[in-house]
Every structure is written in structure tokens, then in C-alpha cells.
C-alpha positions, 0 to 999 in steps of 0.5 A, spaced: 227 232 070 225 239 073 220 242 068 219 249 069 212 251 066 210 258 066 204 259 061 203 266 058 197 268 053 200 271 047 195 273 042 191 266 044 197 262 044 201 259 050 209 259 051 212 253 055 219 254 058 222 247 060 229 245 062 232 241 057 234 245 051 230 247 045 234 242 040 234 236 045 226 237 045 226 238 038 230 231 037 227 227 042 222 222 042 215 223 040 210 224 046 205 219 045 200 219 051 197 212 049 203 209 049 205 210 056 208 204 059 214 202 063 218 201 057 216 207 054 217 211 060 224 208 061 226 210 054 224 217 055 228 217 062 234 215 058 233 220 053 233 226 057 238 223 062 233 223 068 233 219 074 227 214 074 222 215 080 221 208 080 228 207 082 228 211 089 
């Protein structure tokens, strides 16, 4: 997934712009960095329909 991240300060808050729609991200799996393993990565890549880097 190509994620275009541009942060801009706005009253002390940050905005992050990403390629998937807001609805896709909102309904997506919760990001849990402590759970990062191959199974969790596969679930994320499958949900966002992205090619897996380990299959290249």
C-alpha cells in the first residue's frame, strides 16, 4: 500500500492523509503494534488488498 503521509500542524493537531478511504480505515482492523507477527501482517495485507512484500 502506498501511504502518502503529509503532516501539517493545525492548532497543535496533526492530519494524516492516506490512500485508502476514510471508511475503509475506519472499518479496518485495529492497529496493535504489540501483535505484529506474520499472521497479523497477513490479516492486514489481506484486508487492504495489498501485495505482500514477502512474496516478491
